[in-house]
ZAVO-791827 format. One record per residue (C-alpha): residue number from 0; residue in three letters; x, y, z. Coordinates in steps of 0.5 Angstrom, whole numbers, always signed. Example, Ala and Ser with C-alpha at 12.3 -4.5 7.8 and 13.67 -1.06 7.14 Angstrom:
2
ATOM  seq  type     c1     c2     c3
ATOM    0   ALA    +25     -9    +16
ATOM    1   SER    +27     -2    +14
This chain:
415
ATOM  seq  type     c1     c2     c3
ATOM    0   UNK   +245   +165   +171
ATOM    1   UNK   +237   +167   +172
ATOM    2   UNK   +240   +172   +178
ATOM    3   UNK   +245   +175   +173
ATOM    4   UNK   +240   +176   +168
ATOM    5   UNK   +235   +179   +172
ATOM    6   UNK   +241   +184   +175
ATOM    7   UNK   +242   +186   +168
ATOM    8   UNK   +235   +187   +166
ATOM    9   UNK   +234   +191   +173
ATOM   10   UNK   +240   +195   +172
ATOM   11   UNK   +238   +197   +164
ATOM   12   UNK   +231   +198   +166
ATOM   13   UNK   +233   +203   +172
ATOM   14   UNK   +237   +207   +168
ATOM   15   UNK   +232   +207   +162
ATOM   16   UNK   +227   +209   +167
ATOM   17   UNK   +231   +215   +170
ATOM   18   UNK   +233   +218   +164
ATOM   19   UNK   +225   +218   +161
ATOM   20   UNK   +223   +220   +168
ATOM   21   UNK   +228   +226   +168
ATOM   22   UNK   +225   +228   +161
ATOM   23   UNK   +218   +227   +163
ATOM   24   UNK   +219   +231   +170
ATOM   25   UNK   +223   +236   +166
ATOM   26   UNK   +218   +238   +161
ATOM   27   UNK   +212   +238   +166
ATOM   28   UNK   +216   +243   +170
ATOM   29   UNK   +217   +247   +164
ATOM   30   UNK   +210   +248   +162
ATOM   31   UNK   +208   +249   +169
ATOM   32   UNK   +213   +255   +169
ATOM   33   UNK   +211   +257   +162
ATOM   34   UNK   +204   +257   +164
ATOM   35   UNK   +205   +261   +170
ATOM   36   UNK   +210   +266   +167
ATOM   37   UNK   +206   +268   +161
ATOM   38   UNK   +204   +275   +160
ATOM   39   UNK   +199   +278   +156
ATOM   40   UNK   +201   +280   +149
ATOM   41   UNK   +204   +287   +147
ATOM   42   UNK   +204   +286   +139
ATOM   43   UNK   +197   +287   +136
ATOM   44   UNK   +198   +282   +131
ATOM   45   UNK   +199   +277   +136
ATOM   46   UNK   +193   +279   +139
ATOM   47   UNK   +189   +278   +133
ATOM   48   UNK   +191   +271   +132
ATOM   49   UNK   +188   +270   +139
ATOM   50   UNK   +195   +269   +143
ATOM   51   UNK   +193   +269   +150
ATOM   52   UNK   +200   +270   +153
ATOM   53   UNK   +207   +270   +151
ATOM   54   UNK   +214   +269   +155
ATOM   55   UNK   +221   +272   +153
ATOM   56   UNK   +227   +268   +155
ATOM   57   UNK   +234   +267   +154
ATOM   58   UNK   +237   +260   +155
ATOM   59   UNK   +244   +257   +152
ATOM   60   UNK   +246   +261   +145
ATOM   61   UNK   +239   +265   +144
ATOM   62   UNK   +233   +268   +145
ATOM   63   UNK   +226   +264   +146
ATOM   64   UNK   +219   +267   +145
ATOM   65   UNK   +214   +262   +146
ATOM   66   UNK   +206   +264   +146
ATOM   67   UNK   +200   +261   +148
ATOM   68   UNK   +193   +261   +144
ATOM   69   UNK   +187   +261   +148
ATOM   70   UNK   +184   +256   +145
ATOM   71   UNK   +187   +254   +138
ATOM   72   UNK   +191   +257   +133
ATOM   73   UNK   +188   +260   +127
ATOM   74   UNK   +192   +256   +123
ATOM   75   UNK   +195   +249   +124
ATOM   76   UNK   +202   +249   +123
ATOM   77   UNK   +206   +243   +118
ATOM   78   UNK   +210   +240   +124
ATOM   79   UNK   +207   +240   +131
ATOM   80   UNK   +211   +237   +137
ATOM   81   UNK   +207   +232   +142
ATOM   82   UNK   +209   +231   +149
ATOM   83   UNK   +207   +224   +151
ATOM   84   UNK   +213   +219   +150
ATOM   85   UNK   +216   +222   +156
ATOM   86   UNK   +210   +219   +160
ATOM   87   UNK   +209   +213   +156
ATOM   88   UNK   +216   +210   +156
ATOM   89   UNK   +217   +212   +164
ATOM   90   UNK   +211   +208   +166
ATOM   91   UNK   +213   +202   +161
ATOM   92   UNK   +220   +202   +164
ATOM   93   UNK   +217   +203   +171
ATOM   94   UNK   +212   +197   +170
ATOM   95   UNK   +218   +193   +167
ATOM   96   UNK   +222   +195   +173
ATOM   97   UNK   +217   +193   +178
ATOM   98   UNK   +216   +186   +175
ATOM   99   UNK   +223   +184   +175
ATOM  100   UNK   +225   +187   +182
ATOM  101   UNK   +218   +186   +186
ATOM  102   UNK   +213   +182   +182
ATOM  103   UNK   +218   +176   +179
ATOM  104   UNK   +220   +175   +187
ATOM  105   UNK   +214   +177   +190
ATOM  106   UNK   +215   +171   +196
ATOM  107   UNK   +221   +176   +198
ATOM  108   UNK   +219   +183   +196
ATOM  109   UNK   +211   +183   +197
ATOM  110   UNK   +210   +178   +202
ATOM  111   UNK   +213   +178   +210
ATOM  112   UNK   +215   +171   +211
ATOM  113   UNK   +215   +172   +219
ATOM  114   UNK   +208   +174   +218
ATOM  115   UNK   +204   +167   +219
ATOM  116   UNK   +198   +170   +216
ATOM  117   UNK   +202   +173   +210
ATOM  118   UNK   +198   +172   +203
ATOM  119   UNK   +201   +168   +198
ATOM  120   UNK   +205   +170   +192
ATOM  121   UNK   +200   +170   +187
ATOM  122   UNK   +195   +174   +192
ATOM  123   UNK   +201   +179   +193
ATOM  124   UNK   +202   +180   +186
ATOM  125   UNK   +194   +181   +185
ATOM  126   UNK   +194   +186   +190
ATOM  127   UNK   +200   +190   +188
ATOM  128   UNK   +197   +191   +181
ATOM  129   UNK   +190   +192   +184
ATOM  130   UNK   +193   +198   +188
ATOM  131   UNK   +195   +201   +181
ATOM  132   UNK   +188   +200   +178
ATOM  133   UNK   +183   +201   +183
ATOM  134   UNK   +187   +208   +185
ATOM  135   UNK   +186   +210   +178
ATOM  136   UNK   +179   +208   +178
ATOM  137   UNK   +177   +212   +184
ATOM  138   UNK   +181   +218   +183
ATOM  139   UNK   +179   +219   +175
ATOM  140   UNK   +171   +218   +178
ATOM  141   UNK   +173   +224   +183
ATOM  142   UNK   +175   +228   +177
ATOM  143   UNK   +169   +226   +173
ATOM  144   UNK   +164   +228   +178
ATOM  145   UNK   +167   +234   +182
ATOM  146   UNK   +172   +237   +177
ATOM  147   UNK   +168   +241   +173
ATOM  148   UNK   +163   +243   +179
ATOM  149   UNK   +164   +250   +183
ATOM  150   UNK   +170   +250   +187
ATOM  151   UNK   +171   +243   +183
ATOM  152   UNK   +179   +244   +184
ATOM  153   UNK   +179   +245   +192
ATOM  154   UNK   +174   +239   +192
ATOM  155   UNK   +178   +234   +188
ATOM  156   UNK   +184   +236   +192
ATOM  157   UNK   +181   +235   +198
ATOM  158   UNK   +178   +228   +196
ATOM  159   UNK   +184   +226   +193
ATOM  160   UNK   +188   +227   +199
ATOM  161   UNK   +184   +223   +203
ATOM  162   UNK   +184   +218   +198
ATOM  163   UNK   +192   +218   +198
ATOM  164   UNK   +192   +217   +206
ATOM  165   UNK   +187   +211   +206
ATOM  166   UNK   +192   +208   +200
ATOM  167   UNK   +198   +209   +204
ATOM  168   UNK   +195   +206   +211
ATOM  169   UNK   +192   +200   +207
ATOM  170   UNK   +199   +199   +203
ATOM  171   UNK   +203   +199   +209
ATOM  172   UNK   +199   +194   +213
ATOM  173   UNK   +198   +189   +207
ATOM  174   UNK   +205   +189   +204
ATOM  175   UNK   +212   +190   +207
ATOM  176   UNK   +214   +197   +208
ATOM  177   UNK   +219   +197   +203
ATOM  178   UNK   +214   +194   +198
ATOM  179   UNK   +209   +199   +200
ATOM  180   UNK   +213   +205   +199
ATOM  181   UNK   +215   +203   +192
ATOM  182   UNK   +207   +201   +191
ATOM  183   UNK   +205   +208   +193
ATOM  184   UNK   +210   +211   +188
ATOM  185   UNK   +208   +207   +183
ATOM  186   UNK   +200   +208   +184
ATOM  187   UNK   +201   +215   +183
ATOM  188   UNK   +205   +215   +177
ATOM  189   UNK   +200   +210   +174
ATOM  190   UNK   +195   +215   +175
ATOM  191   UNK   +199   +221   +172
ATOM  192   UNK   +201   +217   +166
ATOM  193   UNK   +194   +215   +165
ATOM  194   UNK   +192   +222   +165
ATOM  195   UNK   +196   +223   +159
ATOM  196   UNK   +194   +217   +156
ATOM  197   UNK   +186   +217   +157
ATOM  198   UNK   +185   +225   +158
ATOM  199   UNK   +191   +230   +156
ATOM  200   UNK   +193   +227   +149
ATOM  201   UNK   +186   +225   +147
ATOM  202   UNK   +183   +232   +148
ATOM  203   UNK   +189   +235   +144
ATOM  204   UNK   +188   +230   +138
ATOM  205   UNK   +180   +232   +138
ATOM  206   UNK   +182   +239   +138
ATOM  207   UNK   +187   +238   +132
ATOM  208   UNK   +182   +234   +128
ATOM  209   UNK   +177   +239   +129
ATOM  210   UNK   +182   +244   +126
ATOM  211   UNK   +184   +240   +120
ATOM  212   UNK   +177   +239   +119
ATOM  213   UNK   +175   +247   +120
ATOM  214   UNK   +170   +245   +125
ATOM  215   UNK   +170   +250   +132
ATOM  216   UNK   +174   +248   +138
ATOM  217   UNK   +171   +246   +144
ATOM  218   UNK   +175   +249   +150
ATOM  219   UNK   +173   +244   +155
ATOM  220   UNK   +178   +239   +152
ATOM  221   UNK   +183   +244   +154
ATOM  222   UNK   +180   +245   +161
ATOM  223   UNK   +180   +238   +162
ATOM  224   UNK   +187   +237   +160
ATOM  225   UNK   +190   +243   +164
ATOM  226   UNK   +186   +240   +170
ATOM  227   UNK   +190   +233   +170
ATOM  228   UNK   +196   +236   +168
ATOM  229   UNK   +196   +241   +174
ATOM  230   UNK   +195   +234   +178
ATOM  231   UNK   +201   +231   +175
ATOM  232   UNK   +205   +236   +177
ATOM  233   UNK   +203   +236   +185
ATOM  234   UNK   +204   +228   +184
ATOM  235   UNK   +211   +229   +182
ATOM  236   UNK   +215   +230   +188
ATOM  237   UNK   +211   +225   +193
ATOM  238   UNK   +212   +220   +187
ATOM  239   UNK   +220   +222   +187
ATOM  240   UNK   +220   +221   +195
ATOM  241   UNK   +216   +214   +195
ATOM  242   UNK   +221   +212   +190
ATOM  243   UNK   +227   +214   +193
ATOM  244   UNK   +225   +212   +200
ATOM  245   UNK   +225   +205   +199
ATOM  246   UNK   +233   +205   +199
ATOM  247   UNK   +232   +207   +207
ATOM  248   UNK   +230   +202   +211
ATOM  249   UNK   +230   +206   +218
ATOM  250   UNK   +224   +210   +214
ATOM  251   UNK   +220   +204   +211
ATOM  252   UNK   +221   +200   +217
ATOM  253   UNK   +218   +205   +222
ATOM  254   UNK   +212   +202   +226
ATOM  255   UNK   +208   +208   +224
ATOM  256   UNK   +211   +208   +217
ATOM  257   UNK   +204   +210   +213
ATOM  258   UNK   +204   +216   +217
ATOM  259   UNK   +211   +218   +215
ATOM  260   UNK   +210   +217   +208
ATOM  261   UNK   +203   +221   +208
ATOM  262   UNK   +207   +227   +212
ATOM  263   UNK   +213   +227   +207
ATOM  264   UNK   +209   +226   +201
ATOM  265   UNK   +204   +232   +204
ATOM  266   UNK   +211   +236   +205
ATOM  267   UNK   +213   +235   +197
ATOM  268   UNK   +206   +237   +195
ATOM  269   UNK   +206   +243   +199
ATOM  270   UNK   +213   +245   +197
ATOM  271   UNK   +211   +244   +190
ATOM  272   UNK   +206   +249   +191
ATOM  273   UNK   +211   +254   +193
ATOM  274   UNK   +214   +253   +186
ATOM  275   UNK   +208   +253   +182
ATOM  276   UNK   +206   +260   +185
ATOM  277   UNK   +212   +263   +185
ATOM  278   UNK   +212   +265   +178
ATOM  279   UNK   +206   +268   +178
ATOM  280   UNK   +208   +272   +185
ATOM  281   UNK   +214   +275   +181
ATOM  282   UNK   +209   +278   +176
ATOM  283   UNK   +204   +280   +182
ATOM  284   UNK   +198   +275   +180
ATOM  285   UNK   +199   +271   +186
ATOM  286   UNK   +200   +272   +194
ATOM  287   UNK   +207   +270   +197
ATOM  288   UNK   +207   +263   +196
ATOM  289   UNK   +213   +262   +202
ATOM  290   UNK   +208   +260   +207
ATOM  291   UNK   +207   +253   +203
ATOM  292   UNK   +215   +252   +203
ATOM  293   UNK   +215   +253   +210
ATOM  294   UNK   +209   +248   +212
ATOM  295   UNK   +213   +243   +207
ATOM  296   UNK   +220   +244   +211
ATOM  297   UNK   +216   +244   +218
ATOM  298   UNK   +213   +238   +216
ATOM  299   UNK   +220   +235   +214
ATOM  300   UNK   +223   +238   +220
ATOM  301   UNK   +218   +235   +225
ATOM  302   UNK   +218   +228   +222
ATOM  303   UNK   +226   +228   +223
ATOM  304   UNK   +225   +230   +230
ATOM  305   UNK   +220   +225   +231
ATOM  306   UNK   +223   +219   +228
ATOM  307   UNK   +230   +221   +231
ATOM  308   UNK   +233   +214   +234
ATOM  309   UNK   +233   +213   +242
ATOM  310   UNK   +240   +213   +245
ATOM  311   UNK   +243   +207   +245
ATOM  312   UNK   +246   +204   +251
ATOM  313   UNK   +254   +202   +251
ATOM  314   UNK   +254   +195   +250
ATOM  315   UNK   +257   +191   +256
ATOM  316   UNK   +263   +188   +255
ATOM  317   UNK   +263   +180   +253
ATOM  318   UNK   +256   +180   +253
ATOM  319   UNK   +252   +175   +249
ATOM  320   UNK   +250   +177   +242
ATOM  321   UNK   +242   +175   +241
ATOM  322   UNK   +241   +170   +235
ATOM  323   UNK   +248   +168   +236
ATOM  324   UNK   +249   +165   +243
ATOM  325   UNK   +250   +158   +240
ATOM  326   UNK   +257   +161   +238
ATOM  327   UNK   +262   +161   +243
ATOM  328   UNK   +267   +167   +243
ATOM  329   UNK   +274   +165   +241
ATOM  330   UNK   +279   +170   +243
ATOM  331   UNK   +280   +177   +247
ATOM  332   UNK   +276   +181   +242
ATOM  333   UNK   +269   +177   +244
ATOM  334   UNK   +264   +180   +240
ATOM  335   UNK   +268   +183   +234
ATOM  336   UNK   +270   +175   +233
ATOM  337   UNK   +269   +173   +226
ATOM  338   UNK   +266   +166   +228
ATOM  339   UNK   +261   +170   +232
ATOM  340   UNK   +259   +174   +225
ATOM  341   UNK   +259   +168   +221
ATOM  342   UNK   +254   +165   +226
ATOM  343   UNK   +250   +171   +225
ATOM  344   UNK   +251   +171   +217
ATOM  345   UNK   +249   +163   +217
ATOM  346   UNK   +243   +165   +221
ATOM  347   UNK   +240   +171   +218
ATOM  348   UNK   +243   +171   +211
ATOM  349   UNK   +245   +164   +208
ATOM  350   UNK   +237   +163   +206
ATOM  351   UNK   +239   +168   +200
ATOM  352   UNK   +246   +168   +200
ATOM  353   UNK   +248   +161   +201
ATOM  354   UNK   +250   +155   +197
ATOM  355   UNK   +243   +154   +195
ATOM  356   UNK   +241   +161   +193
ATOM  357   UNK   +245   +167   +191
ATOM  358   UNK   +241   +173   +190
ATOM  359   UNK   +244   +179   +187
ATOM  360   UNK   +250   +173   +185
ATOM  361   UNK   +252   +174   +192
ATOM  362   UNK   +255   +168   +197
ATOM  363   UNK   +257   +170   +204
ATOM  364   UNK   +258   +162   +206
ATOM  365   UNK   +266   +163   +205
ATOM  366   UNK   +271   +167   +209
ATOM  367   UNK   +274   +170   +202
ATOM  368   UNK   +267   +172   +200
ATOM  369   UNK   +265   +175   +206
ATOM  370   UNK   +272   +179   +206
ATOM  371   UNK   +271   +181   +199
ATOM  372   UNK   +264   +184   +200
ATOM  373   UNK   +265   +186   +207
ATOM  374   UNK   +263   +194   +206
ATOM  375   UNK   +257   +192   +202
ATOM  376   UNK   +255   +188   +208
ATOM  377   UNK   +256   +193   +213
ATOM  378   UNK   +253   +199   +209
ATOM  379   UNK   +247   +194   +207
ATOM  380   UNK   +246   +191   +214
ATOM  381   UNK   +249   +196   +219
ATOM  382   UNK   +248   +203   +216
ATOM  383   UNK   +242   +203   +212
ATOM  384   UNK   +239   +197   +215
ATOM  385   UNK   +236   +194   +208
ATOM  386   UNK   +238   +187   +209
ATOM  387   UNK   +235   +182   +211
ATOM  388   UNK   +230   +184   +206
ATOM  389   UNK   +224   +186   +210
ATOM  390   UNK   +228   +183   +216
ATOM  391   UNK   +225   +176   +214
ATOM  392   UNK   +230   +173   +218
ATOM  393   UNK   +229   +177   +224
ATOM  394   UNK   +236   +180   +225
ATOM  395   UNK   +237   +184   +232
ATOM  396   UNK   +240   +191   +233
ATOM  397   UNK   +245   +187   +237
ATOM  398   UNK   +247   +183   +231
ATOM  399   UNK   +248   +189   +227
ATOM  400   UNK   +252   +192   +232
ATOM  401   UNK   +256   +186   +232
ATOM  402   UNK   +257   +186   +224
ATOM  403   UNK   +259   +194   +225
ATOM  404   UNK   +264   +193   +230
ATOM  405   UNK   +267   +187   +226
ATOM  406   UNK   +268   +191   +220
ATOM  407   UNK   +270   +197   +224
ATOM  408   UNK   +276   +193   +226
ATOM  409   UNK   +278   +191   +219
ATOM  410   UNK   +273   +186   +217
ATOM  411   UNK   +278   +180   +219
ATOM  412   UNK   +276   +173   +217
ATOM  413   UNK   +283   +169   +219
ATOM  414   UNK   +284   +166   +226
């Protein structure tokens, strides 16, 4: 029953997390586009009000005319919309999902049982949480110390890039690959939401309070908020890649998975730079941003070529299967025989999907259940190579091939 309830919690939290993330990323992308597309106002009345930029747009059933005030409007409106719940709910739902999916089952997801020097569950949980907190403290310190100095943006960008590379290397050497990739995404997303919570919204509240009290507005709050908001938009694509990539076993299980992660996150940031500069380029304010996109695409193509699988030699007929050698072949089909497949499942899968434990409410210790879930077994163990989790039971490529041949032969479970 516990597993069943956790599965529902996982599903509903994942649903909520995706919905709120779409809202947050969408609003972030929109305001970056808006800032990059503003043009000086033409109307004299707008100039007198302190408007620094305007945009005319058409969408859906009408025309829109947003304007931006350089520091603050001359008069505060009665109704002011705040953009922060998208960020907060995304982080809260994401952390709840991390807790249900990974922290609750730390001994499975955060610890590699095959490693004799692996830390315990409590230490793994503490280390995972430390990644989120320590990165934010270091990143925030970099922004505080160097952000407002000469060439501050470039200095901060370079230092944060180095910091992310170090974090990726450490994560992939401390945690199993799947958990490392997810934690890198959670780490960056935590800093994004912390930017909103600790800097962007407090700065906006300070400005609003000053306006209500008739006090002069310090422009530093807008500058700091803008800096953190820009950082958030560059974090976005790397975070999305890190979150999605943990569904692809061949990616996070690579022997240099930390380098794979760095390359792909760098490609995402470069491609995001293309889109950020593209709007200003159309208005003649920026140079052609196409090189950024080409660099990003080149890195991705290079990673694809570098990681391509080596050619697999054709299997020798009637050759014994590693890990299932104790099971004799029964019938002419040899490797495709269900008894051999069953032996592999018993050795590699029963630990989590047997009589004692049924992770994801899935049992594989009966022919009927194996037949019912044959496609899922094939997809998870053969195609995506996601299971066994972190390959804790040491399934071999030959055993995966055996399951694949059995499935492609119709997944027979009878004599």
